[in-house]
Structure formats: C-alpha cells, structure tokens
N, C-alpha and C positions, 0 to 999 in steps of 0.2 A: 833537496831539490830546495830552489831559491826564486821565491816569484817578485817581479816587480808589479807592482800595481800602479795605473798612471789614472789621471785626473784632472779634469779642467782646473779646477780650484779643491784647495783646502784651506779654505778659510774660514768662514761664517758658517754655522751646522745648516743642513739643508739636505736634498734627498739622497744623492750621490756620495755627499762628504760622508756621512752619517754611515753609508754602506759601504763606502769605501774605509772608513773606522773598525765596523763591525768583521768583516770579513779581514783586515789586518789581523786585531786581537785575537780573533778564532784561529787564525792558519798560528800564530806565536805561539796558542795556546797546544796547539798539536804537536809543537817541535818544528815546524817547518821555517824555514828563514825565509823573511820577507821584508820587503823594503817598499818605499812611497817617492813618488814624484808627481809633480804639481809645479805649471810655473808660477802659483801664485798661491803663497800659505800664511796661515794665520792660527786661530785660535784651535781648529780641527787639529791643523797637523802639530802642534804643541802636545795635543791629546794624544797622539799617537808618538809623539817621541817617546813623552812620560811613561808609557809603556816598556821603552826599552827600542823600540822600530825605527829604522834609519828612515828619515825622510827630509829630501834635498828638492829643490827647486832648480836646479844646475847637473845635470846628468853626468860631467865631470868630477862631480862630489861623492858620488856612489862607492860607496867601499868595497863590493865587489860584483862582476858581471851575474845577470840573471841568467836562472834553467830557462823559465817562462816568462812572458810579459801579459798578466791581465789588463789589457786594455779596456779604458775608456776616452770618449770624447777626441776627435781628430786633433785639438789642439794640443793635446799633450802626446796622444798615440803614436804623429809622425814622430815628434823629437825623439821617443824610446825608440822606435823601428829602427830609426837612421842612424841612432848612438851603436843600438847592437845588432847588427844588422842578419846574423845568424842563428840570434833566437828567434824560437818559435811563437805565437801568439795567440790567445784566445779575445774575439773582440765582444763587450756588453755594449747593448743597447736597452737604454732603459726612459726611454720618452721619445714622443710625436713632436714635442714641438721645440726643446731645445735643439739651434743651428747643430752644434758640434759633438750629437749623438749617434753619428755614423763619421766613421774613417772617410769618407768623399771617395775613396776608389778602393778596390779590391787588392791590398798588400798580400804579397805571395806568402810574410810571415805569419798573417793570420791564417790559422787554421781551421779555426771554430769561431761561427760567430753563434751570439748568443743573446735571448731577447725574453726579457722581465715577463712579456704579454702578449697578445694576438698583436696587440696595436704597434708595439716596439720592433715585432717580428714582420709586418708590414711594411713598415717602413723597410729597415734593410732590403725587403724585398724590392719596392719603389726604388729607392736610392741608387741600389748598388746590381740589381737584376738580378739577386739570386733568388733560387729554389725556395721551395718552402720547406722542403727535407735536408735543406743545406742549413737548417738555423735549427739551434738547439732552444729549447723555453726551459729555463730555471726560473722559476719564484722567487720574488722576494722571501724574505724570512724576520723574523724579529727575536732579538736576544732575550729572549723571553725571561732569562734569569734577571735582567735591568728590573723587572715591572713585577714587584711582591704583590702575593693575594691582595684583591683590595673586599674590603666588606661589598655586600650586593646594594646596590643602586635604592631597592627596593626597601632596604631598612636604612638608608641614611637622606631624610627629608634636604638636611643641606644639599647633597650633590644634587640634586634634583630641581633645587632653584638655580644650579649656576650652570649657565653655557659658555663654550669656548671657541671663538674662530682660531683654529691654529692653520696658519699657513703663512707662506711667502710672499704671496703674491695678491693679498686683498684688495679691493677696492672700496673706495667711501661708500658709493653708491649700494653696493653689494651689503656691506657692515649694516648702513641703515635700514635694509629690506630687512635683513636678518636680526637686527633689534625691535621690528617692530614687531614680528612674528615670534619671538620670544616676548615681549612685554605684555603680551596677548595673552600669554600661558603663564603668568606669573615669574617670570626665568629673568634673572641679569645676565647678559652678554658680556663675554672681554674678548680683547684679541690681542695674541702672541706671532709673533714671528718677525722675520727681517725687516719686512715692507715697513711696517711700523716700529723699527730701531727697537725690537722686544724681541729677540731672539732665544730661541730656546737649546741649550747645548743639552740639558738632560729631560727630556721631556717625561721620563719614568718619574721625578719630581715631583711633577705639576699638575698632571693629568686625571691622576686620583681625585682631585679637588672637583673634578666636573662631574656631574650626569651626563651631558649631552655634548658633544665637540661636534660642529661642523667641519669636515676635513676631505680630503681625499690622498690616496697609494699610500706612501709610507706612513706616513702621519695618520689617517685614518687607520691602520692597524696597530700604531701604536695606544692609541686611542682606546680601540677595543682589549688591547691586551692589558690596558690598567681596570677594565671592566665597564667604560663610557658608552652608553648608547651614540650611535653614528651617525648622522646625514652627509652622506659624500655632498660635497661644494665647493669649489673654487671656479677662478675665471669667470667671473660673474653667471654662472649657471649650478645646477643643485639636480643631484638623481634620487633621492627619497632615501629612507631610512634602511640603515645595513641588520639583516634579522636573520636568525638562525636558515631560514628556509631559503634567502637570496646567495646565501656566504659563500658559496663554491659557485654559484655562476657569477658574483661580481670579483671573486679573486680572479677566475677566469681572465678580466680585465684589470687586473691590479688596482683594483679598485679606484680607476681613474679616469682618464677624460671621455672614454669610449660607454662610461658608467655614466656621466655628468652630463644630460643634453637638454633638461628641462630650462627653460629663463625663469631668474626668481621672480618669485610673487608671494607677498605678503601672506594674504589669505590663504594660497594652495602650503606654504610652510606651517603656518598656523593648523590648519589642520590635521595637518603629517605630524607636530609637536604633541596635541593634542590624543593621537592614537596611540602614542610611542607605548610601548609595553615596555616597561623600565626594566623586570627583570629578563630581558635579551641582554642586558651588558654582561651580565656573570655569563652566560650562555655565549655570547659572544669571546670573553677571554678565555673560553676554555676552546672554543674553537681554534682560534691563533695558537696557542699552545699545543694544541694536538695536530693542525694541518698546516700552519706560516711560520716554524721556526726556524731561526737559524741555524740550529745542530743539521736539520732537516736541508737546509738551501746548502751549508758547507759540502755535507756529505757528498752533494751532485757535482761539485764545485771542483774538488777534490779528485774526484773521477773522474772530471773532465781533463783537468791538470793532468794526471796521470796515463790517460788515453793520449794525449797529446803528446808528450814524451816518450811512449814506447815507440811513436813513429820515424825518432831518432832525427840526430841532427839537419839543418838548413844545409844546401849546398851555396856558394857565393857565387851569385850573377846576377845581371838586370836592376842592380840599386840604380842608377843611372837614370834609365827607365821610370823606373816609379818615383824618382824623387820629379822629373820631368812632368810626369802624370798628376802626381799630387800638386804640385805650384799650378800647373794650368786649373786644375777641378777647384782653386783657391782663389784665381785672380777675380774670377766674378763676386765675390764675398768683398773683395777690395773696394771692386766698384758700388757695390752697391752701400759696401758701410761710405763711400765718399757722398752718394747721395744722399743718405740720410741724413751725415752731417753739414750737407748743406742746407737742406728742408731744414734741420733742427737751428741754425743760425739767422734762415728770415725766420722763425716761427720766435724765435726767441726775440729777435728787433722789434715784431709786432707786441710780443707779449709787453716788453718792456717799454715802450712806448704807449702802451695804455695800463701800467701797473696801478697806475694812482685809482682808475674805473675799476679796474680788476678787485684793487683793495678793498675798495667801499663795498661790493659787492658782496665780497667774501664775507667779509664783518657783519652785513647785513645778513646772511646766511647763518652766520654764527648764532646771531645775538636770537634768532627765529629757532633756532636747533636749542639753546639754553631757555628757551620761556618753552621749550615742548617738553623737555626733562630728557634732554640728551648731551649733558654736561662733555661725553668724552668727546664726540663727535666736535662739537662746538670748540673744544680746545685744539683740536688738530687742526679746522679750519682757522681758527686764532693765530696757530703756529703757522699757518700757509700767508695768511696775511703779512707778519712779521718778514716772511721769507722773502715776498714784493716790495714791501717797504718799510725794512729795519726802525726801528725806536717807536711806529705807529702804536700812541700813549694810552688808547681803549684797546686794542690787542694785546701789549703786555699786560695790562690789570688785567683782562678775562684768563689770562693765560695762568698769571700768578693765582688767581684766587680757586680756577680749578684745577 
C-alpha cells in the first residue's frame, strides 16, 4: 500500500501540519509506503523528509503513483485527484473556520469522508450536503511516546508559577486579559506560537515547564500529555478548565471551538485559576495516554484505508465535469479575495496617512504597559511603532532595553 497525504502547507508547525507529520511517520513505522504533497513546503516538510519520506510540492516529481490519497484541504486535494484520477481517496476535515477545510465539491474519487469531531462533521454536512451516516468520525490522537512522564505538578512549585499561551493566533487584547488573571494568582504568563514569531516545533521539549497552559484542540491535548492543567482558550474566547470529569465530553468536541464560547474576563478567569486542582495534571496525562493516543487513531485510519482499497479500482470517466464543477465552486472565492484585497489597499492608504498619529498613540500605550509591569506586551507595541515609523528613537530604545 502506498498512501499519498496532501495538506495545504507543510511549512511552519501548526495543527494539520503536525497531524500529517505524525501520520506519515507512523505509517512508515508500520512498513506502509507513504508520500506527502503540499504546494508550500518548509520546516515541517524538512522534518518528514529527514525520516526518509518522499515530500513534494509538484506531483510530477512523485516517485511512485499512490494506491490511496489521504486528503486535506481543497487547495492540495484537487491537484492530487486530478493528477491521479483512478486513485481512491479519503478526505479528512479538521475544523470549522479555515476556508480550505472542505473539498468544495463531492469528487467521485473520495470514497470516505472523515471528521475529527462533531463540529467538522457538521461542516461537511452543510458544505457538501452529506448525510451524517456518510461521515466517519476519527478523533485526533497524540504521539504519547514523544511526551515522557513528567513529575506531578502538585510536587513542583516552579511549574505552578508558570503559565503558557500555546496558540498560533493569540490576540494582544486576549493576552493582556490572561496576563492579568495569572498575575492575580502569582503566575507568570508566556506566549508561544507562530503569530508571535515564536513557533514550537517540538512542544514536548517545553510544555513540561508549565503548570498551566491556555490552548485548544491538539495544543491542549499535547499540554495535557505533558501533565499540565489546561484552560481551553483561543480566538478571544475561553471555555474553562479541563478536568477528569469533563475530559470525555470535551474530547467529543476536540477541545475546540464548540467548547470555547465564553468571552474573556479577567475576574472570571482569575477565579477559575484559584480553584484549579493541580493534581488534575497527572490525571489528564493518564487519560490522554489511555484514550487519545496516536496508535489508537492510526488503527482506525489504517482500517479505513484497507476498507476503501477492498472496493477495487475506480473506473475512468467524469473527469472533465468534475474539473468544471470544482472551478465553478472556486470562482466566488477569487471574487471574494479581490474584494478583500481592494479593501485592504484602501485601509492601508488610510493607515499610512495617519501613521505618525498611530505610532504616537501606540508608544503612549507601550509606556503605560511598561509602567504597569507588562514588559512583554510593551515591547510588542514598541515593535509595532517601529513597523509604522522605522527608526523611531524612543521605540528602538524601549525594544533594546526590554
């Protein structure tokens, strides 16, 4: 069996990128031939290639034709299906928000649709008109072998005094609220992720240093695997602490957006932190290892691969109509992109016309934050000042000093 995995990007570490890495390495470990395709390669692709796995950004360079396509994202799915029109596929939807998370149309090659939770299943039903029974749910799993056993948080005062925002899309306003809530409990907050130019390629190397982690979805599961207590939070919302009593219910939601519905509030989050049971870190790590492991997920995936392949090869026909249907579904997205680009151009002109005033206001805010004891956020605002006004002497001095 030769499986081709497609993904929107294999550049910086993020949700599906790490999923593809784990699945590809696990398949290779089982003796199954695997290749990966993405239009955009980078650090994740390099890690996969270092394991001896073929990774390409041009399907013409693929060494062997696949027997099955494990597809994500229409941007990478359509090229693979058009390149190998007789190869059956499964399509896995990972989320509600990213636009490319569905294939746009029902390609005849896609024999099974997979969702990682109820929210992504509902999206496939809405976007493609599928029935619930036509979608298989295979929940995400974590490679627990990467996360060694950590000492219990309850026995480590150092861990309990450190918290982490582990997200690729944190907002400055959200970070400020979480910082205040942590500070009220004597906890120092740090931020890691692509949005703050501080990506985490190997979370297992750092998560064990924190007692409390603010995260969602895969990041939340990785934090739990390291024995951290997790408060679900992202996209300017939060959903409370994960505990052994609500673990199964929240896992059905992939610890994701459906579980994160409350507006951020300093006092509410501070109260939540005050009532944390630090012993839950050890219990959650055990639950992840028992019920959310990569090996369990891979057993379900490989069984599905085999199920699809037993149905035999596809028959040629209908390729031109599918191509036409796909591009017809794609066309409105081009128009939307053009509207967005025009709006961005107009907003940029307005911003640049007022850059001096904006820079002055930002620097005043940075000074206030510095005086209030928020040097990290003050430095980030000073960096934004330098973006608006390169060479701003006071902002440069603040960045260098902080």
